[in-house]
C-alpha positions in Angstrom: -41.1 -113.5 -65.2 -39.9 -113.2 -61.6 -42.3 -111.9 -59.0 -41.8 -111.9 -55.2 -43.2 -110.2 -52.1 -40.9 -108.9 -49.5 -41.0 -106.9 -46.3 -38.1 -104.5 -46.5 -36.1 -103.9 -43.3 -34.7 -100.5 -44.5 -35.0 -98.2 -47.5 -32.6 -100.0 -49.8 -33.2 -103.2 -51.8 -30.6 -105.0 -53.8 -31.9 -106.7 -56.9 -30.2 -109.6 -58.7 -31.4 -109.7 -62.3 -31.5 -113.2 -63.9 -29.1 -113.5 -66.8 -31.9 -114.0 -69.3 -33.0 -110.4 -68.6 -29.6 -108.8 -69.1 -29.8 -106.4 -72.1 -33.6 -106.4 -72.1 -35.9 -103.6 -71.0 -37.6 -104.7 -67.7 -40.2 -103.1 -65.5 -39.6 -102.8 -61.7 -42.7 -101.8 -59.7 -43.2 -101.6 -55.9 -46.4 -101.0 -54.0 -47.7 -101.7 -50.5 -50.2 -104.6 -50.5 -52.1 -103.1 -47.6 -52.9 -100.0 -49.7 -54.6 -102.0 -52.5 -58.4 -101.7 -52.4 -60.9 -103.9 -54.1 -63.1 -102.1 -56.6 -66.7 -103.2 -56.5 -68.0 -104.8 -59.7 -70.0 -102.5 -61.9 -73.6 -103.3 -62.8 -75.7 -102.0 -65.6 -77.3 -99.6 -63.1 -73.9 -97.8 -62.7 -74.2 -96.6 -66.3 -77.7 -95.1 -65.9 -77.7 -91.8 -67.7 -74.4 -92.4 -69.5 -75.9 -94.4 -72.3 -78.7 -93.3 -74.6 -81.9 -95.3 -74.3 -81.1 -97.1 -77.5 -77.6 -98.0 -76.4 -79.0 -99.2 -73.1 -81.6 -101.3 -74.8 -79.0 -102.9 -77.1 -76.6 -103.5 -74.2 -79.3 -105.2 -72.2 -80.3 -107.4 -75.1 -76.7 -108.4 -75.7 -76.2 -109.2 -72.0 -79.4 -111.3 -71.9 -78.3 -113.2 -75.1 -74.8 -113.8 -73.6 -76.2 -115.2 -70.4 -78.3 -117.8 -72.3 -75.5 -119.0 -74.5 -73.7 -122.1 -73.5 
């Protein structure tokens, strides 16, 4: 895998593809790093009303067990 971060000086970018990727399907993606936002972590409270009482109870029990396991 090849990954790099650049600051383009115009609207064109020339890519040199490593020979090992020739003939393979590859993905090319671009995004502005300053546009990324951190999503806050979800808590059990975020799911209030989404789960039934029974599902919520089971999820809480599972979470408590997982926290006590080593």
